[in-house]
LONULO-738440 format. One record per residue (C-alpha): x, y, z; residue number from 1; residue in one letter. Coordinates in Angstrom, 2 decimals. Layout:
% LONULO-738440
<r><xx>X</xx><yy>Y</yy><zz>Z</zz><num>NUM</num><residu>a</residu></r>
...
***
This chain:
% LONULO-738440
<r><xx>17.25</xx><yy>6.92</yy><zz>-1.86</zz><num>1</num><residu>m</residu></r>
<r><xx>16.29</xx><yy>3.80</yy><zz>0.15</zz><num>2</num><residu>p</residu></r>
<r><xx>12.68</xx><yy>2.73</yy><zz>0.37</zz><num>3</num><residu>k</residu></r>
<r><xx>10.93</xx><yy>3.58</yy><zz>3.64</zz><num>4</num><residu>i</residu></r>
<r><xx>8.07</xx><yy>1.40</yy><zz>4.76</zz><num>5</num><residu>s</residu></r>
<r><xx>5.82</xx><yy>2.14</yy><zz>7.69</zz><num>6</num><residu>q</residu></r>
<r><xx>5.17</xx><yy>-0.96</yy><zz>9.78</zz><num>7</num><residu>k</residu></r>
<r><xx>2.07</xx><yy>-1.78</yy><zz>11.80</zz><num>8</num><residu>s</residu></r>
<r><xx>2.44</xx><yy>-1.41</yy><zz>15.59</zz><num>9</num><residu>n</residu></r>
<r><xx>-0.22</xx><yy>-4.03</yy><zz>16.37</zz><num>10</num><residu>n</residu></r>
<r><xx>1.47</xx><yy>-7.39</yy><zz>17.00</zz><num>11</num><residu>a</residu></r>
<r><xx>-1.88</xx><yy>-9.24</yy><zz>17.20</zz><num>12</num><residu>s</residu></r>
<r><xx>-2.60</xx><yy>-8.60</yy><zz>13.51</zz><num>13</num><residu>q</residu></r>
<r><xx>-0.68</xx><yy>-10.20</yy><zz>10.65</zz><num>14</num><residu>p</residu></r>
<r><xx>1.82</xx><yy>-7.87</yy><zz>9.00</zz><num>15</num><residu>q</residu></r>
<r><xx>0.22</xx><yy>-6.23</yy><zz>5.97</zz><num>16</num><residu>l</residu></r>
<r><xx>2.22</xx><yy>-5.96</yy><zz>2.78</zz><num>17</num><residu>k</residu></r>
<r><xx>3.21</xx><yy>-2.37</yy><zz>2.06</zz><num>18</num><residu>g</residu></r>
<r><xx>1.94</xx><yy>-0.47</yy><zz>-0.94</zz><num>19</num><residu>k</residu></r>
<r><xx>3.69</xx><yy>2.36</yy><zz>-2.81</zz><num>20</num><residu>p</residu></r>
<r><xx>2.24</xx><yy>5.85</yy><zz>-2.96</zz><num>21</num><residu>v</residu></r>
<r><xx>1.64</xx><yy>5.32</yy><zz>-6.68</zz><num>22</num><residu>s</residu></r>
<r><xx>-0.97</xx><yy>2.65</yy><zz>-5.90</zz><num>23</num><residu>a</residu></r>
<r><xx>-3.20</xx><yy>5.27</yy><zz>-4.29</zz><num>24</num><residu>s</residu></r>
<r><xx>-2.84</xx><yy>8.03</yy><zz>-6.88</zz><num>25</num><residu>r</residu></r>
<r><xx>-6.19</xx><yy>9.06</yy><zz>-8.28</zz><num>26</num><residu>s</residu></r>
<r><xx>-7.35</xx><yy>11.64</yy><zz>-10.76</zz><num>27</num><residu>e</residu></r>
<r><xx>-10.83</xx><yy>12.84</yy><zz>-11.63</zz><num>28</num><residu>m</residu></r>
<r><xx>-12.18</xx><yy>15.63</yy><zz>-13.78</zz><num>29</num><residu>a</residu></r>
<r><xx>-15.47</xx><yy>17.29</yy><zz>-14.66</zz><num>30</num><residu>e</residu></r>
<r><xx>-16.68</xx><yy>20.24</yy><zz>-16.68</zz><num>31</num><residu>v</residu></r>
<r><xx>-17.90</xx><yy>23.21</yy><zz>-14.65</zz><num>32</num><residu>v</residu></r>
<r><xx>-21.58</xx><yy>23.67</yy><zz>-15.48</zz><num>33</num><residu>l</residu></r>
<r><xx>-23.90</xx><yy>26.57</yy><zz>-14.55</zz><num>34</num><residu>p</residu></r>
<r><xx>-25.69</xx><yy>24.60</yy><zz>-11.80</zz><num>35</num><residu>a</residu></r>
<r><xx>-22.45</xx><yy>24.43</yy><zz>-9.78</zz><num>36</num><residu>n</residu></r>
<r><xx>-21.45</xx><yy>28.07</yy><zz>-10.08</zz><num>37</num><residu>t</residu></r>
<r><xx>-22.13</xx><yy>31.26</yy><zz>-8.17</zz><num>38</num><residu>n</residu></r>
<r><xx>-23.71</xx><yy>34.40</yy><zz>-9.73</zz><num>39</num><residu>p</residu></r>
<r><xx>-20.23</xx><yy>35.39</yy><zz>-11.02</zz><num>40</num><residu>l</residu></r>
<r><xx>-19.91</xx><yy>32.16</yy><zz>-13.05</zz><num>41</num><residu>g</residu></r>
<r><xx>-17.28</xx><yy>30.66</yy><zz>-10.75</zz><num>42</num><residu>k</residu></r>
<r><xx>-17.33</xx><yy>27.14</yy><zz>-9.28</zz><num>43</num><residu>l</residu></r>
<r><xx>-18.86</xx><yy>27.10</yy><zz>-5.80</zz><num>44</num><residu>l</residu></r>
<r><xx>-16.34</xx><yy>26.51</yy><zz>-3.00</zz><num>45</num><residu>g</residu></r>
<r><xx>-18.69</xx><yy>23.97</yy><zz>-1.44</zz><num>46</num><residu>g</residu></r>
<r><xx>-18.74</xx><yy>21.98</yy><zz>-4.66</zz><num>47</num><residu>h</residu></r>
<r><xx>-14.94</xx><yy>22.06</yy><zz>-4.79</zz><num>48</num><residu>v</residu></r>
<r><xx>-14.92</xx><yy>20.74</yy><zz>-1.20</zz><num>49</num><residu>m</residu></r>
<r><xx>-17.27</xx><yy>17.91</yy><zz>-2.22</zz><num>50</num><residu>h</residu></r>
<r><xx>-15.05</xx><yy>16.97</yy><zz>-5.17</zz><num>51</num><residu>l</residu></r>
<r><xx>-11.95</xx><yy>17.11</yy><zz>-2.93</zz><num>52</num><residu>v</residu></r>
<r><xx>-13.61</xx><yy>14.70</yy><zz>-0.48</zz><num>53</num><residu>d</residu></r>
<r><xx>-14.51</xx><yy>12.27</yy><zz>-3.29</zz><num>54</num><residu>v</residu></r>
<r><xx>-11.03</xx><yy>12.38</yy><zz>-4.86</zz><num>55</num><residu>a</residu></r>
<r><xx>-9.36</xx><yy>11.89</yy><zz>-1.47</zz><num>56</num><residu>a</residu></r>
<r><xx>-11.69</xx><yy>8.99</yy><zz>-0.60</zz><num>57</num><residu>a</residu></r>
<r><xx>-10.71</xx><yy>7.27</yy><zz>-3.86</zz><num>58</num><residu>m</residu></r>
<r><xx>-7.02</xx><yy>7.48</yy><zz>-2.97</zz><num>59</num><residu>a</residu></r>
<r><xx>-7.59</xx><yy>6.24</yy><zz>0.60</zz><num>60</num><residu>a</residu></r>
<r><xx>-9.81</xx><yy>3.39</yy><zz>-0.60</zz><num>61</num><residu>s</residu></r>
<r><xx>-7.29</xx><yy>2.35</yy><zz>-3.27</zz><num>62</num><residu>r</residu></r>
<r><xx>-4.53</xx><yy>2.25</yy><zz>-0.69</zz><num>63</num><residu>h</residu></r>
<r><xx>-6.45</xx><yy>0.39</yy><zz>2.00</zz><num>64</num><residu>s</residu></r>
<r><xx>-8.62</xx><yy>-1.77</yy><zz>-0.27</zz><num>65</num><residu>n</residu></r>
<r><xx>-11.52</xx><yy>-0.98</yy><zz>2.03</zz><num>66</num><residu>s</residu></r>
<r><xx>-14.37</xx><yy>1.34</yy><zz>2.74</zz><num>67</num><residu>y</residu></r>
<r><xx>-13.13</xx><yy>4.61</yy><zz>4.20</zz><num>68</num><residu>v</residu></r>
<r><xx>-14.71</xx><yy>7.50</yy><zz>6.05</zz><num>69</num><residu>v</residu></r>
<r><xx>-13.57</xx><yy>11.10</yy><zz>6.32</zz><num>70</num><residu>t</residu></r>
<r><xx>-12.18</xx><yy>11.79</yy><zz>9.80</zz><num>71</num><residu>a</residu></r>
<r><xx>-10.98</xx><yy>15.36</yy><zz>9.32</zz><num>72</num><residu>s</residu></r>
<r><xx>-10.15</xx><yy>18.08</yy><zz>6.85</zz><num>73</num><residu>v</residu></r>
<r><xx>-7.00</xx><yy>19.73</yy><zz>8.14</zz><num>74</num><residu>d</residu></r>
<r><xx>-6.51</xx><yy>22.32</yy><zz>5.48</zz><num>75</num><residu>y</residu></r>
<r><xx>-8.10</xx><yy>23.65</yy><zz>2.34</zz><num>76</num><residu>i</residu></r>
<r><xx>-6.74</xx><yy>26.65</yy><zz>0.48</zz><num>77</num><residu>d</residu></r>
<r><xx>-8.51</xx><yy>28.28</yy><zz>-2.46</zz><num>78</num><residu>f</residu></r>
<r><xx>-5.86</xx><yy>29.99</yy><zz>-4.62</zz><num>79</num><residu>r</residu></r>
<r><xx>-7.59</xx><yy>30.64</yy><zz>-7.95</zz><num>80</num><residu>n</residu></r>
<r><xx>-11.15</xx><yy>30.52</yy><zz>-9.22</zz><num>81</num><residu>q</residu></r>
<r><xx>-12.53</xx><yy>27.97</yy><zz>-11.66</zz><num>82</num><residu>v</residu></r>
<r><xx>-14.80</xx><yy>29.43</yy><zz>-14.31</zz><num>83</num><residu>g</residu></r>
<r><xx>-17.87</xx><yy>28.08</yy><zz>-16.04</zz><num>84</num><residu>i</residu></r>
<r><xx>-16.94</xx><yy>25.89</yy><zz>-19.01</zz><num>85</num><residu>g</residu></r>
<r><xx>-13.50</xx><yy>25.06</yy><zz>-17.61</zz><num>86</num><residu>e</residu></r>
<r><xx>-12.50</xx><yy>21.56</yy><zz>-16.60</zz><num>87</num><residu>i</residu></r>
<r><xx>-11.75</xx><yy>21.03</yy><zz>-12.91</zz><num>88</num><residu>v</residu></r>
<r><xx>-9.05</xx><yy>18.37</yy><zz>-12.42</zz><num>89</num><residu>v</residu></r>
<r><xx>-8.35</xx><yy>16.78</yy><zz>-9.02</zz><num>90</num><residu>l</residu></r>
<r><xx>-5.25</xx><yy>14.73</yy><zz>-8.19</zz><num>91</num><residu>k</residu></r>
<r><xx>-4.98</xx><yy>12.84</yy><zz>-4.90</zz><num>92</num><residu>s</residu></r>
<r><xx>-2.59</xx><yy>10.46</yy><zz>-3.15</zz><num>93</num><residu>q</residu></r>
<r><xx>-1.97</xx><yy>9.00</yy><zz>0.28</zz><num>94</num><residu>v</residu></r>
<r><xx>0.80</xx><yy>10.95</yy><zz>2.02</zz><num>95</num><residu>n</residu></r>
<r><xx>1.13</xx><yy>8.84</yy><zz>5.16</zz><num>96</num><residu>r</residu></r>
<r><xx>-0.47</xx><yy>5.89</yy><zz>6.93</zz><num>97</num><residu>v</residu></r>
<r><xx>-0.64</xx><yy>6.00</yy><zz>10.72</zz><num>98</num><residu>f</residu></r>
<r><xx>-2.50</xx><yy>2.80</yy><zz>11.70</zz><num>99</num><residu>n</residu></r>
<r><xx>-6.16</xx><yy>2.84</yy><zz>10.74</zz><num>100</num><residu>t</residu></r>
<r><xx>-5.96</xx><yy>6.41</yy><zz>9.46</zz><num>101</num><residu>s</residu></r>
<r><xx>-4.34</xx><yy>7.86</yy><zz>6.37</zz><num>102</num><residu>m</residu></r>
<r><xx>-3.58</xx><yy>11.42</yy><zz>5.35</zz><num>103</num><residu>e</residu></r>
<r><xx>-4.47</xx><yy>12.20</yy><zz>1.74</zz><num>104</num><residu>v</residu></r>
<r><xx>-3.30</xx><yy>15.25</yy><zz>-0.17</zz><num>105</num><residu>g</residu></r>
<r><xx>-5.40</xx><yy>16.71</yy><zz>-2.97</zz><num>106</num><residu>v</residu></r>
<r><xx>-4.41</xx><yy>19.28</yy><zz>-5.58</zz><num>107</num><residu>k</residu></r>
<r><xx>-7.07</xx><yy>20.89</yy><zz>-7.74</zz><num>108</num><residu>v</residu></r>
<r><xx>-6.46</xx><yy>22.51</yy><zz>-11.12</zz><num>109</num><residu>f</residu></r>
<r><xx>-8.59</xx><yy>24.45</yy><zz>-13.56</zz><num>110</num><residu>s</residu></r>
<r><xx>-8.02</xx><yy>23.61</yy><zz>-17.19</zz><num>111</num><residu>e</residu></r>
<r><xx>-9.04</xx><yy>25.81</yy><zz>-20.09</zz><num>112</num><residu>n</residu></r>
<r><xx>-10.78</xx><yy>23.41</yy><zz>-22.47</zz><num>113</num><residu>a</residu></r>
<r><xx>-9.72</xx><yy>25.42</yy><zz>-25.53</zz><num>114</num><residu>l</residu></r>
<r><xx>-6.04</xx><yy>26.10</yy><zz>-24.74</zz><num>115</num><residu>t</residu></r>
<r><xx>-5.20</xx><yy>23.30</yy><zz>-22.29</zz><num>116</num><residu>g</residu></r>
<r><xx>-3.71</xx><yy>25.86</yy><zz>-19.86</zz><num>117</num><residu>e</residu></r>
<r><xx>-3.82</xx><yy>24.64</yy><zz>-16.25</zz><num>118</num><residu>r</residu></r>
<r><xx>-3.82</xx><yy>26.67</yy><zz>-13.04</zz><num>119</num><residu>k</residu></r>
<r><xx>-3.39</xx><yy>25.31</yy><zz>-9.53</zz><num>120</num><residu>h</residu></r>
<r><xx>-6.58</xx><yy>26.37</yy><zz>-7.74</zz><num>121</num><residu>t</residu></r>
<r><xx>-6.86</xx><yy>24.46</yy><zz>-4.47</zz><num>122</num><residu>t</residu></r>
<r><xx>-4.79</xx><yy>22.38</yy><zz>-2.03</zz><num>123</num><residu>t</residu></r>
<r><xx>-6.30</xx><yy>20.23</yy><zz>0.72</zz><num>124</num><residu>a</residu></r>
<r><xx>-5.26</xx><yy>17.64</yy><zz>3.31</zz><num>125</num><residu>y</residu></r>
<r><xx>-7.79</xx><yy>15.16</yy><zz>4.65</zz><num>126</num><residu>l</residu></r>
<r><xx>-7.63</xx><yy>12.22</yy><zz>7.04</zz><num>127</num><residu>t</residu></r>
<r><xx>-9.55</xx><yy>9.01</yy><zz>6.34</zz><num>128</num><residu>f</residu></r>
<r><xx>-10.09</xx><yy>5.90</yy><zz>8.45</zz><num>129</num><residu>v</residu></r>
<r><xx>-10.14</xx><yy>2.45</yy><zz>6.84</zz><num>130</num><residu>a</residu></r>
<r><xx>-13.11</xx><yy>0.28</yy><zz>7.81</zz><num>131</num><residu>l</residu></r>
<r><xx>-13.59</xx><yy>-3.47</yy><zz>7.96</zz><num>132</num><residu>d</residu></r>
<r><xx>-16.09</xx><yy>-4.51</yy><zz>5.28</zz><num>133</num><residu>s</residu></r>
<r><xx>-18.13</xx><yy>-6.67</yy><zz>7.71</zz><num>134</num><residu>v</residu></r>
<r><xx>-17.95</xx><yy>-5.00</yy><zz>11.12</zz><num>135</num><residu>t</residu></r>
<r><xx>-17.44</xx><yy>-1.42</yy><zz>9.84</zz><num>136</num><residu>r</residu></r>
<r><xx>-14.93</xx><yy>-1.03</yy><zz>12.68</zz><num>137</num><residu>a</residu></r>
<r><xx>-11.61</xx><yy>0.72</yy><zz>11.98</zz><num>138</num><residu>p</residu></r>
<r><xx>-9.01</xx><yy>-1.61</yy><zz>10.49</zz><num>139</num><residu>k</residu></r>
<r><xx>-5.27</xx><yy>-1.37</yy><zz>10.02</zz><num>140</num><residu>t</residu></r>
<r><xx>-4.28</xx><yy>0.04</yy><zz>6.64</zz><num>141</num><residu>a</residu></r>
<r><xx>-1.32</xx><yy>-1.31</yy><zz>4.70</zz><num>142</num><residu>a</residu></r>
<r><xx>2.01</xx><yy>0.40</yy><zz>5.36</zz><num>143</num><residu>p</residu></r>
<r><xx>3.04</xx><yy>3.06</yy><zz>2.85</zz><num>144</num><residu>l</residu></r>
<r><xx>6.21</xx><yy>2.51</yy><zz>0.84</zz><num>145</num><residu>i</residu></r>
<r><xx>8.04</xx><yy>5.79</yy><zz>0.22</zz><num>146</num><residu>i</residu></r>
<r><xx>10.31</xx><yy>5.86</yy><zz>-2.84</zz><num>147</num><residu>k</residu></r>
<r><xx>11.08</xx><yy>9.47</yy><zz>-3.81</zz><num>148</num><residu>t</residu></r>
<r><xx>12.34</xx><yy>12.60</yy><zz>-2.08</zz><num>149</num><residu>a</residu></r>
<r><xx>8.96</xx><yy>14.27</yy><zz>-2.76</zz><num>150</num><residu>e</residu></r>
<r><xx>7.09</xx><yy>11.35</yy><zz>-1.15</zz><num>151</num><residu>e</residu></r>
<r><xx>9.44</xx><yy>11.49</yy><zz>1.84</zz><num>152</num><residu>k</residu></r>
<r><xx>8.79</xx><yy>15.23</yy><zz>2.25</zz><num>153</num><residu>r</residu></r>
<r><xx>5.01</xx><yy>14.70</yy><zz>2.08</zz><num>154</num><residu>r</residu></r>
<r><xx>5.30</xx><yy>11.82</yy><zz>4.60</zz><num>155</num><residu>w</residu></r>
<r><xx>7.27</xx><yy>14.00</yy><zz>7.02</zz><num>156</num><residu>r</residu></r>
<r><xx>4.92</xx><yy>16.99</yy><zz>6.69</zz><num>157</num><residu>e</residu></r>
<r><xx>1.89</xx><yy>14.72</yy><zz>7.22</zz><num>158</num><residu>a</residu></r>
<r><xx>3.36</xx><yy>13.71</yy><zz>10.57</zz><num>159</num><residu>g</residu></r>
<r><xx>3.73</xx><yy>17.36</yy><zz>11.57</zz><num>160</num><residu>e</residu></r>
<r><xx>0.12</xx><yy>18.09</yy><zz>10.59</zz><num>161</num><residu>r</residu></r>
<r><xx>-1.07</xx><yy>15.07</yy><zz>12.59</zz><num>162</num><residu>r</residu></r>
<r><xx>0.75</xx><yy>16.29</yy><zz>15.72</zz><num>163</num><residu>k</residu></r>
<r><xx>-0.92</xx><yy>19.69</yy><zz>15.38</zz><num>164</num><residu>a</residu></r>
<r><xx>-4.35</xx><yy>18.13</yy><zz>14.73</zz><num>165</num><residu>r</residu></r>
<r><xx>-4.12</xx><yy>15.83</yy><zz>17.75</zz><num>166</num><residu>l</residu></r>
<r><xx>-2.86</xx><yy>18.64</yy><zz>19.99</zz><num>167</num><residu>a</residu></r>
<r><xx>-5.81</xx><yy>20.78</yy><zz>18.94</zz><num>168</num><residu>l</residu></r>
<r><xx>-8.25</xx><yy>17.91</yy><zz>19.51</zz><num>169</num><residu>r</residu></r>
<r><xx>-6.83</xx><yy>17.27</yy><zz>22.98</zz><num>170</num><residu>y</residu></r>
<r><xx>-7.00</xx><yy>20.97</yy><zz>23.86</zz><num>171</num><residu>r</residu></r>
<r><xx>-10.65</xx><yy>21.21</yy><zz>22.70</zz><num>172</num><residu>k</residu></r>
<r><xx>-11.68</xx><yy>18.14</yy><zz>24.69</zz><num>173</num><residu>n</residu></r>
<r><xx>-9.88</xx><yy>19.38</yy><zz>27.77</zz><num>174</num><residu>r</residu></r>
<r><xx>-11.60</xx><yy>22.78</yy><zz>27.66</zz><num>175</num><residu>s</residu></r>
<r><xx>-15.01</xx><yy>21.05</yy><zz>27.94</zz><num>176</num><residu>k</residu></r>
<r><xx>-14.23</xx><yy>19.81</yy><zz>31.49</zz><num>177</num><residu>d</residu></r>
***
């Protein structure tokens, strides 16, 4: 499969060198402790959301080599619970770069510390904006180099989610008039 590289549309800025998806991949893990669980001994959904945001920010920052801010959370799906004493593992990567914004996908797993068994618990898609380190204004992120069929599928689906997100944003703003 040929490599696909997204190019910047802004002619006034120098062309940034593309980076592969693998450069953004991030993984983090922590043990689920009682302070982060509900009365049933399960990891709080809000804590999972916090961890998802941190893992996604790492991927976006690695790709853009800049500070990043969360612009939106398009989707989060809780599939399985994570119990006290288990390890929660988060894997993130940039799916697509638009200009200053990037969609990041995050998968969350629970891991039994004694058996090593893993279960997919959560999926989320977030959008981050790269910021200039001095002005804190949005800056163009490096193009994303797509190498595999899986990366191409994620890139395509990220474009579909962006269209839906922007259509919803436009509709909400229009209804305020």
